[in-house]
N, C-alpha and C positions, 0 to 999 in steps of 0.2 A: 453398373453392370451387376448381373445376377451370378450365384455362382449354381453352378452344377447341382441336380441333389446327388447325395452322395448314396451308392447301393447301402442298403444295410445287411451288415455280416451273417455270413451263414452260421447258423449255433450248427458244431459239430455232438458236442456232449451236452445233453442237457440239464438245466439249473438245478435243477435239485443235486445231482451229483457233485456240480463245481461247487455249491454251497456246503454239501459234506467235505471236499475236499480240501475247503479254506477252513474249516474248523477243525480238522483233522492234523494243521500245520499252525494254527493259530499259536503266536506267543504268550498266550492265558494259561496253555495246559502248562502243567507245572508235574515235573517227576514226582510220583508218589515216594517217600524214603521208606526202603527196606528196615533197614538198619544200621548201625553205624559203623565208622571205618575201623580196624582192629588196628591202623598207623598214628592216624591224625586224629581220628574220633568226629568227621565228617559222614554227609549224609552218601548213605550205599542206596541207590535207585535201582539196580539190576541186581536179581537174584543171582548169584554163582556162588560157587564151590569154596570161593574167599573172599569174605567180607573186608571188600577194599573198594574205597570211591575212587571215582575217575581219574583223578590226578593223581595215587598211589598206582593203580594199575597201570597210567601210561609210564612212570617213574621204574615200575617194577621190568617193563617190556625194553626200556631202551638202556636199563642196564643188563638185561639177560643179551642184547646184540652188542653191547661194548663188550663183555665176555667171551662172546664166541668170536670176535674178531680180532682179541688179544689169544688166545690160545693156539692157531697157528704161529705166533713171531716166535711164543714162547717154549714151543720145541724144536 
């Protein structure tokens, strides 16, 4: 028995654009460090008003949320 030949898939996006997209999200890309974190000394990759690495930034945000939740309970 022979298999039926499969129809070739229709290309919606040109191959050049697909290749550019693959290169843009490749794991080989490394964030360029902009400076050092003022708290832990880690690398800061995003330019911002506060020199914090992503870990310290997340900890700060979570601390803000905890404070906001505790405020109504104290009043």
